[in-house]
C-alpha positions as CSV (number, residue, x, y, z in Angstrom):
1,X,-76.2,-87.4,-372.2
2,X,-72.4,-87.0,-372.3
3,X,-72.8,-83.2,-372.2
4,X,-75.0,-83.3,-369.1
5,X,-72.5,-85.7,-367.4
6,X,-69.8,-83.2,-368.0
7,X,-71.9,-80.4,-366.6
8,X,-72.6,-82.5,-363.4
9,X,-68.9,-83.3,-363.1
10,X,-68.0,-79.6,-363.4
11,X,-70.6,-78.6,-360.7
12,X,-68.8,-80.9,-358.2
13,X,-65.3,-80.0,-359.2
14,X,-64.6,-83.2,-361.2
15,X,-62.8,-82.9,-364.5
16,X,-64.8,-84.3,-367.5
17,X,-63.8,-87.8,-368.4
18,X,-61.7,-88.0,-371.6
19,X,-63.5,-89.1,-374.7
20,X,-62.7,-92.7,-375.7
21,X,-63.4,-94.0,-379.1
22,X,-64.7,-97.6,-379.2
23,X,-65.3,-99.6,-382.3
24,X,-68.9,-100.4,-382.6
25,X,-70.4,-102.9,-384.9
26,X,-72.4,-101.6,-387.7
27,X,-76.0,-101.8,-386.7
28,X,-79.1,-100.7,-388.4
29,X,-80.2,-97.2,-387.7
30,X,-82.8,-96.9,-384.9
31,X,-85.4,-94.2,-385.3
32,X,-84.7,-91.2,-383.0
33,X,-87.0,-90.9,-380.1
34,X,-88.3,-87.5,-378.9
35,X,-86.9,-86.3,-375.6
36,X,-89.4,-86.5,-372.8
37,X,-90.5,-83.3,-370.9
38,X,-88.8,-84.4,-367.7
39,X,-85.5,-84.8,-369.4
40,X,-85.8,-81.4,-371.0
41,X,-86.7,-79.8,-367.7
42,X,-83.6,-81.5,-366.1
43,X,-81.4,-80.1,-368.9
44,X,-82.8,-76.6,-368.5
45,X,-82.2,-76.9,-364.7
46,X,-78.6,-77.9,-365.3
47,X,-78.0,-75.1,-367.7
48,X,-79.5,-72.6,-365.2
49,X,-77.5,-73.9,-362.3
50,X,-74.3,-73.7,-364.4
51,X,-75.0,-70.1,-365.3
52,X,-75.6,-69.2,-361.7
53,X,-72.3,-70.8,-360.6
54,X,-70.5,-68.9,-363.3
55,X,-72.1,-65.6,-362.2
56,X,-71.2,-66.4,-358.6
57,X,-67.6,-67.0,-359.6
58,X,-67.4,-63.7,-361.5
59,X,-68.9,-61.9,-358.5
60,X,-66.4,-63.4,-356.1
61,X,-63.5,-62.4,-358.4
62,X,-65.0,-58.9,-358.6
63,X,-65.2,-58.6,-354.9
64,X,-61.7,-59.9,-354.5
65,X,-60.4,-57.1,-356.7
66,X,-62.7,-54.3,-355.4
67,X,-61.6,-51.4,-353.3
68,X,-62.2,-52.2,-349.6
69,X,-63.6,-49.7,-347.0
70,X,-61.2,-49.3,-344.1
71,X,-61.0,-47.0,-341.0
72,X,-58.2,-44.5,-340.9
73,X,-57.3,-41.9,-338.3
74,X,-58.0,-38.4,-339.7
75,X,-54.6,-37.2,-338.7
76,X,-53.0,-39.6,-341.2
77,X,-54.9,-38.0,-344.1
78,X,-53.6,-35.0,-345.9
79,X,-55.8,-32.7,-348.1
80,X,-55.7,-33.0,-351.8
81,X,-53.0,-30.8,-353.3
82,X,-55.6,-29.3,-355.6
83,X,-57.8,-26.9,-353.5
84,X,-61.4,-26.9,-354.4
85,X,-63.0,-25.1,-351.5
86,X,-62.9,-21.6,-350.1
87,X,-63.9,-22.8,-346.7
88,X,-62.0,-24.7,-344.0
89,X,-64.1,-26.5,-341.4
90,X,-66.7,-24.2,-339.9
91,X,-65.0,-21.1,-341.4
92,X,-67.0,-20.1,-344.4
93,X,-69.2,-23.3,-344.3
94,X,-72.6,-22.6,-342.9
95,X,-73.6,-26.3,-343.0
96,X,-70.4,-27.8,-341.4
97,X,-71.8,-28.0,-337.9
98,X,-74.8,-29.9,-339.2
99,X,-72.5,-32.4,-340.8
100,X,-70.5,-32.8,-337.5
101,X,-73.8,-33.5,-335.7
102,X,-75.0,-36.0,-338.3
103,X,-71.8,-38.0,-338.2
104,X,-71.7,-37.9,-334.4
105,X,-75.3,-39.2,-334.1
106,X,-75.6,-41.5,-337.1
107,X,-72.1,-42.3,-338.1
108,X,-70.4,-41.7,-341.5
109,X,-72.6,-43.1,-344.2
110,X,-70.5,-42.4,-347.3
111,X,-66.8,-43.3,-347.3
112,X,-64.2,-40.9,-348.5
113,X,-61.6,-41.6,-351.2
114,X,-57.9,-41.5,-350.5
115,X,-54.7,-42.7,-352.0
116,X,-51.4,-43.8,-350.3
117,X,-49.3,-40.6,-349.9
118,X,-47.3,-40.0,-353.1
119,X,-44.2,-39.3,-351.1
120,X,-42.8,-42.8,-350.7
121,X,-41.5,-42.3,-347.1
122,X,-44.8,-40.9,-345.9
123,X,-46.7,-43.5,-347.8
124,X,-44.6,-46.2,-346.1
125,X,-45.4,-44.6,-342.8
126,X,-49.1,-45.1,-343.4
127,X,-50.1,-41.6,-344.5
128,X,-52.7,-40.9,-347.1
129,X,-53.9,-38.1,-349.4
130,X,-57.6,-37.3,-349.9
131,X,-59.2,-37.2,-353.3
132,X,-62.6,-36.1,-351.9
133,X,-64.5,-36.1,-348.6
134,X,-62.5,-33.3,-346.9
135,X,-65.5,-32.1,-345.0
136,X,-66.2,-35.6,-343.7
137,X,-62.5,-36.0,-342.7
138,X,-62.6,-32.7,-340.9
139,X,-65.8,-33.6,-339.1
140,X,-64.4,-36.9,-338.0
141,X,-61.3,-35.1,-336.7
142,X,-63.5,-32.7,-334.7
143,X,-65.4,-35.5,-332.9
144,X,-62.4,-37.8,-332.6
145,X,-63.7,-40.7,-334.8
146,X,-61.9,-42.7,-337.4
147,X,-62.7,-42.0,-341.1
148,X,-64.3,-44.7,-343.3
149,X,-62.3,-44.6,-346.4
150,X,-61.7,-46.3,-349.7
151,X,-57.9,-46.6,-350.4
152,X,-57.0,-46.6,-354.1
153,X,-53.7,-46.1,-355.9
154,X,-54.2,-43.1,-358.2
155,X,-52.0,-40.9,-360.3
156,X,-52.2,-37.1,-359.9
157,X,-54.5,-36.8,-362.9
158,X,-56.8,-39.6,-361.7
159,X,-57.0,-38.0,-358.2
160,X,-57.9,-34.6,-359.7
161,X,-60.5,-36.2,-362.0
162,X,-62.1,-38.2,-359.2
163,X,-62.2,-35.1,-357.0
164,X,-63.9,-33.0,-359.6
165,X,-66.4,-35.6,-360.6
166,X,-67.4,-36.3,-357.0
167,X,-68.1,-32.6,-356.5
168,X,-69.9,-32.3,-359.8
169,X,-72.2,-35.2,-359.0
170,X,-73.0,-33.8,-355.6
171,X,-73.3,-30.3,-356.9
172,X,-71.5,-29.2,-353.8
173,X,-69.0,-26.7,-355.1
174,X,-70.1,-23.1,-355.7
175,X,-69.3,-21.3,-359.0
176,X,-66.3,-19.4,-357.5
177,X,-64.9,-22.6,-355.9
178,X,-65.1,-24.3,-359.3
179,X,-63.3,-21.4,-360.9
180,X,-60.4,-21.5,-358.4
181,X,-60.3,-25.4,-358.6
182,X,-59.9,-25.1,-362.4
183,X,-57.2,-22.4,-362.0
184,X,-55.4,-24.6,-359.4
185,X,-55.3,-27.5,-361.8
186,X,-53.8,-25.4,-364.5
187,X,-51.2,-24.0,-362.1
188,X,-50.2,-27.5,-361.2
189,X,-49.4,-28.2,-364.8
190,X,-52.4,-30.2,-365.9
191,X,-53.6,-29.7,-369.5
192,X,-57.0,-28.4,-370.4
193,X,-58.4,-31.8,-371.3
194,X,-57.7,-33.0,-367.7
195,X,-59.3,-29.9,-366.2
196,X,-62.3,-30.3,-368.4
197,X,-62.7,-33.9,-367.4
198,X,-62.3,-33.1,-363.7
199,X,-65.0,-30.4,-363.8
200,X,-67.2,-32.0,-366.5
201,X,-67.3,-28.8,-368.6
202,X,-66.5,-27.9,-372.2
203,X,-63.8,-25.6,-373.5
204,X,-66.0,-22.5,-373.4
205,X,-67.1,-23.0,-369.8
206,X,-63.5,-23.8,-368.7
207,X,-62.4,-20.5,-370.3
208,X,-65.0,-18.6,-368.4
209,X,-64.0,-20.2,-365.1
210,X,-60.4,-19.4,-365.7
211,X,-61.2,-15.8,-366.7
212,X,-63.1,-15.2,-363.4
213,X,-60.3,-16.8,-361.3
214,X,-57.7,-14.7,-363.2
215,X,-59.4,-11.3,-362.6
216,X,-60.6,-11.9,-359.0
217,X,-57.7,-12.1,-356.6
218,X,-57.6,-15.0,-354.2
219,X,-57.7,-12.7,-351.2
220,X,-61.0,-11.3,-352.3
221,X,-62.5,-14.7,-353.1
222,X,-61.5,-16.2,-349.8
223,X,-62.9,-13.1,-348.0
224,X,-66.2,-13.6,-349.7
225,X,-66.3,-17.3,-349.3
226,X,-68.2,-19.9,-351.4
227,X,-71.3,-17.7,-351.9
228,X,-73.4,-20.7,-352.9
229,X,-76.3,-18.7,-354.2
230,X,-74.2,-16.6,-356.6
231,X,-73.9,-18.1,-360.1
232,X,-71.8,-17.4,-363.2
233,X,-73.5,-14.3,-364.5
234,X,-73.1,-12.3,-361.3
235,X,-69.5,-13.4,-360.7
236,X,-68.6,-12.4,-364.3
237,X,-70.3,-9.0,-363.7
238,X,-68.4,-8.7,-360.5
239,X,-65.1,-9.4,-362.4
240,X,-66.0,-6.7,-364.9
241,X,-66.2,-4.2,-362.1
242,X,-62.5,-4.8,-361.2
243,X,-61.3,-2.8,-364.2
244,X,-58.9,-0.4,-362.4
245,X,-56.7,-0.3,-359.4
246,X,-59.1,2.0,-357.5
247,X,-61.7,-0.8,-357.5
248,X,-59.3,-3.2,-355.8
249,X,-58.7,-0.5,-353.1
250,X,-62.4,-0.1,-352.5
251,X,-62.8,-3.9,-352.3
252,X,-60.1,-4.2,-349.7
253,X,-61.6,-1.3,-347.7
254,X,-65.0,-3.0,-347.6
255,X,-63.5,-6.4,-346.6
256,X,-61.9,-4.8,-343.6
257,X,-65.2,-3.6,-342.1
258,X,-66.9,-5.3,-339.1
259,X,-70.3,-5.5,-340.9
260,X,-68.6,-7.4,-343.8
261,X,-67.1,-10.0,-341.4
262,X,-70.4,-10.5,-339.6
263,X,-72.4,-11.1,-342.8
264,X,-73.0,-14.5,-344.5
265,X,-71.0,-15.4,-347.6
266,X,-73.8,-14.5,-350.1
267,X,-74.3,-11.2,-348.2
268,X,-70.6,-10.4,-348.4
269,X,-70.7,-10.8,-352.1
270,X,-73.6,-8.4,-352.5
271,X,-71.8,-5.8,-350.2
272,X,-68.7,-5.9,-352.4
273,X,-70.8,-5.8,-355.6
274,X,-72.8,-2.8,-354.4
275,X,-69.6,-1.0,-353.2
276,X,-67.8,-1.4,-356.5
277,X,-70.9,-0.4,-358.5
278,X,-70.9,3.0,-356.9
279,X,-68.6,4.9,-359.3
280,X,-67.8,8.6,-359.1
281,X,-69.3,10.5,-362.0
282,X,-66.9,11.4,-364.7
283,X,-65.8,15.0,-364.9
284,X,-67.1,17.0,-367.8
285,X,-64.5,18.3,-370.1
286,X,-63.5,21.9,-369.2
287,X,-64.1,24.7,-371.8
288,X,-61.2,26.9,-372.6
289,X,-61.8,30.6,-373.1
290,X,-59.2,32.4,-375.2
291,X,-58.4,36.0,-375.8
292,X,-58.5,37.6,-379.3
293,X,-54.8,36.8,-379.6
294,X,-55.3,33.1,-378.7
295,X,-54.1,33.1,-375.1
296,X,-56.0,31.2,-372.5
297,X,-57.8,33.7,-370.2
298,X,-60.3,31.4,-368.4
299,X,-61.5,27.8,-368.0
300,X,-65.1,26.9,-367.4
301,X,-66.0,23.6,-365.7
302,X,-69.7,22.9,-365.9
303,X,-71.5,20.6,-363.4
304,X,-75.1,19.7,-362.9
305,X,-75.9,22.6,-360.6
306,X,-73.2,25.1,-361.2
307,X,-70.4,26.3,-363.4
308,X,-66.9,27.0,-362.2
309,X,-64.7,29.7,-363.7
310,X,-61.0,29.3,-363.3
311,X,-58.9,32.4,-364.3
312,X,-55.1,31.7,-364.6
313,X,-52.5,34.2,-363.6
314,X,-51.3,34.2,-367.2
315,X,-54.6,36.1,-368.1
316,X,-53.1,39.2,-366.5
317,X,-52.7,40.7,-363.1
318,X,-56.0,42.1,-361.8
319,X,-58.1,40.4,-364.5
320,X,-59.9,38.3,-362.0
321,X,-60.8,41.3,-360.0
322,X,-62.1,43.1,-363.1
323,X,-64.3,40.1,-364.1
324,X,-65.7,40.0,-360.5
325,X,-66.6,43.7,-360.6
326,X,-68.2,43.3,-364.0
327,X,-70.3,40.3,-363.1
328,X,-73.4,42.3,-361.8
329,X,-73.5,44.4,-365.1
330,X,-73.2,41.2,-367.2
331,X,-75.9,39.5,-365.2
332,X,-78.2,42.6,-365.6
333,X,-77.6,42.6,-369.3
334,X,-78.3,38.9,-369.5
335,X,-81.5,39.2,-367.6
336,X,-82.8,42.1,-369.7
337,X,-82.2,40.2,-372.9
338,X,-83.8,37.0,-371.6
339,X,-86.7,38.9,-370.0
340,X,-86.1,37.3,-366.6
341,X,-85.6,40.6,-364.7
342,X,-83.3,41.2,-361.8
């Protein structure tokens, strides 16, 4: 009974009464009576109620310490220092206008994540830095609405990791964007473990991403854009085509065309891939013809439909004229021997 009294007292905020020891006269033992069903039910109800109050207390404490959603002006939010997109607003993002329309009509459903600006002066002035949600921030800026955001203090590593995990869970970044995001993290001095955590990849996949970003210049990647339908195998095949300076020249030439600018991001990738795949056939090695004394008197370059004879001046003055005059006789002799006739 004492235990239940204490439970009742705690429910109403009353401290349990201190235990007092009273001397009791020795009395004969009384046989224990079984607890009635009503008393048992009351005990179970008290236990359940106590558990619910404890759960409510923990929930209140959790809510008190949770990140709050606030509204911020888009102009006060700076992009993450670790670029993860090859598009900016509507440029290179075919779905951005749909996002703007959705937020304008239905409001922003999912808050973005920001941190107080790491520069102390700018942070004190109420400026922030985004971890993720750049497209939502840009859309809100376009339509003149505040941004719903969660403000959370984060280190650089925590921001990069949150940024990468958000993109990985939404599967929003294309392969080439992931490659340049990985490269950007490494250039900012993060170790491979942090980059792997941010992108949720293993060592092998991180190495592949960095390899692609190292071979493909940023100017080409930005010109192509995110190319959402192009995966790892085709980007790695594209990187393999950039094996000499002439290929970079051809890529820059293709990028400058009007048809390239008018095409979608995936189409631009295919245009460049096709252009770089058209390689000039290799020249066959020329055959050197020597005189009896070992001097070079001619060079024969054979191609699919013809052979080209080059006679150097060192073969002797008038030698080329002599060969030209003898060619009909040589051809007649050849035809007679092969049975082809004149």
